[in-house]
N, C-alpha and C positions, 0 to 999 in steps of 0.2 A: 614667374615661375617656374617650377622644376620641370625637366625635361628626361633626365637621366636621375636612374637608383643612386648613380657616384653624389649628383648635388644635393638629394636629399638625406643621406646619408652623412654626407659632410658638414649641412646645417645642423642637423639633428646632433651629431657630435658633438659640436660645439656651442650648445644649446648651454647654459648655466647649470652647472651639478646641485647645486645645493643653494638655500636662500635660507634665512631667518624666518623663520616659522611659528605663531601662535596660535594658527587657525586655519581651516579651508575654505577662505572665503575667498581666497583666487580662484578655487577649484571647482568651488561649486557655481561658483559665477561662468567660469567658463561654458561646463558642461549645463547649467541652463541658458545661455547665450545658442549651445548647440542643440538645444531640447532635451536633454536628459537622456542620452544613449546608453547610462549606464543603468536606469530604469527599465530597457525595452528586454530584458532576458531574465532569468534567474541563474544566481550566482552561489558559489562556494567562495567564502575567503579562507585563505589558508597564510596564516604568520609562524614565527620562531625561530631560532638562529640557523640551527640548521635544519637541511630535510626536507625542505618547502619545497623546492623542486620535484624533489622523488614522491611526495607524497602528494600534490599536484597531480603530478603524471599518472597515478594510481586510479587517482579517482576518476581522473579524466578518460581514460581508458576503460574504466568499470560502466560508467554513462557507455562511454562510444559501444562497450560490446553490446548494452542493452538495446541498441538500436539508437539511439540520440545523438541529436546532432550538437555537438563540443566544444565551445571554444575554449583556448589554454593559454594564458597572458602569465609570462614567466620572465628570470632575469639570472643572472647576463645569459648574453649566448656564446657559442664555442665557435663557431665558423662563419655564421653569416646572421647578421643583425634579425631578419625573417625569421628565423627559430624562435623570437618573445612573442610571437601570435601566429597560434595554429590554430585552424579548425579539423578536428578528429586527426588526421595524419598528414593534413597539407600546412604546409608554412603559407603565412600571407604571400601573394605574389608580388614581383616588382612592380607592375601596374598599378597593384590595388596600394602599394605603400606610398608611393608618389603621388596618387588622385589625392592620398590623407594627406602627408603629407605639405600639399599647396593647401588644404583647405585650414590647418594646423597653422601654416606660415601666415595666412590671411589672420588667422586670429590672435597670433600672436604680435603681431603690428597691433590691431585693435585694442587688446591688452595692455600693450605699453604706452599707447598713446592716454587708455584710459585711466588706469592706473599705477603709469609710471614705474613698473615692476612688469616682470617677463616671466612667462611658460618654462618653467626647469624641461631638461634631457626627461625625466623619469615621466615628469607631467606631460609630455608630447607624445609619448610613447602608450602611454596610458591613456591615454583619450585616443590614440589611432584607435588601440585595440576593443575601448568601448563603439567606436564608430561601424569599425569593420565588423563587431559582432551582433550590434544591431543591424545594418544594412545585411546581414548574411542572415539574419532569422536564426539565429541557434536556440534549442534548447536551453541550453546551459551553458554559463562560461566559468571557469577555476579562474579565479583569482590570487595569486601569490603579490605576496608584499614586498612592496620595496626594501625601506628600512623599517623597523619601529613595528608602528600601526598607527598609534592615536593621532599621527600628522602625515602619516603616510598618504600619497597621492590617489591611490586606492583605495579608502575608505570613506567615500562618498557610495560606495554602493549598501544597498539591506540585502545582506545574502539572507541564504535557508538556512545556511549551517555556517559556523565560526568555527575554524583549526587552529590552534597553536599547538607546533612541535615539540618546542621544548626550548628553553632559557641557557643561555651562555654568555660569554663577555665576547661582544663585537661591537661595533660604532660606538664605542662610549662617548665618542665626544659629542654624539647626537643624543644617546639614550641614558646617560649617566653610567658611573662606576659601581655599580653594585646589581646584584641579581637582582635584588627588589626593585630599582628604578626600571631596570629594562622591560623586565615583567611588567610592572605600569604600563609603559608605553607600548609593549605587544596588546596587552588586553583593553586598547584603547578604541579595539576593532570589534569588540563585544557589543551588540545591537540590543536593546531590549525586545526580550522575548526569543531571540535567537538563540539556537541551542551550542554549548559552547564544549569544543571538545580537544583533549591534549594528552600527548604523550610525556607530558610531561614528571618525575619522580621526585622531587626534592619536597619533602614536606611541606616545608616554610613557604615554598612558594605554589602549593599546593591548596595551602588555605586559602593565601592571597588569591588565588583562581576561582574558589566557591566564594568568596566573600563578594569580588565584584560579579559574578555570575549571579548571586542571591539577591544584589542589588538593583542588574537589570532584569530581573524576572526570567532567567533563562535558564535552560535545562544543565548542569554540568555533568560531563561524563568524561571519565579520565579512563585509560586504557590499562586494566588490570596484568600485570606480567605474569601473573601465577599462572594464567590461561593461555599462555606460550610457552607450548611445551615441544620437543622434539625438533629442536632447530639444528639442523646441517649446517654447516657454512662453507661451502667452497667455491670455485666459477660462478656456480649456482646457487643459491640459500632455498632450502627445504624447511616448512616448520609448518606445525598444527597452533591455530587460533579459535578459541573454542569449539573445542575436539573437530574442527573441518582442517583439511591438508590445504597447505599453498605451494607455490614453486615460483620463488622470484629471481628472472634474470639478472637483479640488481644483489648486491655481496656485501654481508654484514651484516651483524645485530641490529643494525640500527635500523637497515633495510627493513627486518621485521616488524620493530616498532613503528615504522612507515609505513606499513602495508596495513599493520592494524587501526592506526589511525584513519586512514583511507578508510577499509572495511566498515568502524563503526558510522565515520561520516554518510556511509551508504546506508547504513541499516536504517537511523534516524531521518535518513531523508524515506524511507519505506515506511516506518511507523508514522509518521508526517502524511503518508501515502501523498508523494509529489513523484514518485517512479513507480514504475513495474516493473522489479527484477528478480533475476532468478539467480539460483547461487551458482551456475557454470558463469554467469555472466562475470561475476567475482573472482572466479579463477582463472578463467584467461585474461580480465582485466588485470588481476596481477603480473601474470605471466608472460603479458605481451609487454610490458614496461621497458623500457631502456631509457638509458639518461646520460648523454654523453659525459665525460669529463668527470664522473663521479664514481669511484673506485672502480674505474672500467679500465679491463685486460688486455693485453695484445700477446700474443704469440706466447702463451701462459707465462710469461716472467715481466711484463712489462706494465704498471698497473700509472692510469693516470687518474689521478684524484686532484681537483679544484678547492680543495677545502684549503681557508683561509684566514681559521681563526684558531686559538687552541683548543675549543673544543673536539673542531671537524679534526686538528691532528691526531686527536686521544682515538677519538673513531677509528681513524687509519689503522692507528698502531696495535689496536684490537684486531683488524680485521687481520692485518698480515700476520700479527702472532699467532694468530687460528688458523689461518690459510697455509702460510709460508713458514713452519716452524724449525728452528736451526738454520735458516736459509742466510746467505748474506746478503746485507740488505745495502743497498747501492741508491743515494738520495739523491736528484737535481731537483732543486727548488730554488723559488724567486716569489718576491713577496711586493706590495704595492706597498709606497711609503707612508701611508693611512691605517694601513695596520698595524699589529701589535708585534712587530715580527721579532724581536725579543724572547719574546714566553714563548711563538711557535719556534723558533729555533730550539729553545731549551727541551719544549715537547718532543723535536725530533731525536736531540741528542741522545732520547732513552733509549730509542732503540734501533737508529739505523749504522751502520757501520762505519760507512763513505758520505762524507756530507758536500754533496758539490754546489757549489753557492755561484747563480747565473743573473743575470738579468734580460728583458728585452725593449726593444726600441717603442716605448713608451713612457709618454713626461710622467705617468703616475709610481714608474717604478724604481724602486731601491736599487740603487747601484751594488754591484757583486759583492765590491770590495768592501763595501758599508756592512753588509751581510757576512761577510769573510770575518770581519774584525770584532762584529758582537757576537760570533758561534765561539762556544769552547770545546769543539769539538778536536778531539786528537788527531784525526782521518780528517782534515775539511780541505776545501778545493775551490779555486774561484775562476769563472770562465766569461769572459765578457760578450761570447756568443753564445747562446742558446742552444740553437740547430747544431751546431758544430760540436756542442759539447753532448748531447743528445746522440748523434752519429756517433761519436767515440764512446759513450755509454752501453750503448745498446748492445754490446758487443759482449754476450755474458757467458760466464762461463756456467756448467752444469748447476753448481751450490747458490749463482745469484738472480737475484732478483732486481730490477730498479724500478725506481719509484718516483715518476716526477707528480711535484705538489705546491702549494703555496699558492699559487692565483690560475683562475682561468683564463686570462691572458697568454699564460703561458704556456697551458693545456691547450689553448688553439694552435698556438705556433705548432708544438710539438705534434698533435695529432694530426694538422696538415701533411707533416713529412709522413707520418705511418701509412695516412690513408692514400696517398699518392702512389707510394711505391706499393 
């Protein structure tokens, strides 16, 4: 039995990360043994390559502004694992975390004996969220997909609405090497009769979305970008959507699309008479949303963004060129070994003036010298200690900005330095 938070976290962190999956039999079996906690509350499912967390937070905050008790399950975390499981504004407590870890450790042992198989890291956390949301009697839970959709542990829920933000290249080993195969996997979250909403823009993929929705007799809604106007991007983002004005503390045109997706999800719930909500709740929910480590600005010139795939870095490029035109861009970058760091580096090299490659003390992290050798930037440097590199680089001249990017694990380390100061 775990008695300390560190013991519970250590067990979960060392659980198997991935297993070969062809179905959700193991996950459904565990849910059955636990009394199907995933059916005890209404849910909203959010998938996509980038922007899932922001969209999920927008939805959560709008529902919360309407007076509902709302659970939120997201990944990964920036500072504490508790961040992954939230009700309204409160993270799961250490006491509750330990309690559910003990329940799931017993379940892990049982499954291993019965099936000669083990519950994975992500399945443990997903089940913990389900149990916690059930026991706390939430009105809604906003559930972010981990990887893909079809075989993701979260895909045992039957949501009120399914959202897919966009499709880009990431997790190709699990999802395939084409946008169509990645989309097909993510479209695995679509359930019969459950509305599907997306901010995806690729016409070929939109056709694929529409076909899947039709097969499932599901209402299909795509965000109409022509109805997003008067966008002003700075350290905050102002925009109009369908003739209504909104203000977001999340920065970038991509956040406007995420917000519009969240608004449409709420509108669908309204039309289905699932919620009673006022326009002010939507405005306030959008405004109150913050999301650490996602184009998060400190001291006006230090940007932390955990984008870890080419699509995310393209989004960062657009935001920086909009907010900081003509600034000298320094970038401190680290990325995990299982990510496409060569393509990510090529994207960064299109707009950063100095590229500082680093590493963190984590077994999945690519060594700084490997990143250095893979880069073709004319002004590249490598640092074996990320914290020391950041403290050196943060002393900026008036025409300089510092972007810290490539991994939320790096962001976590650097954010602690900033917050402690």
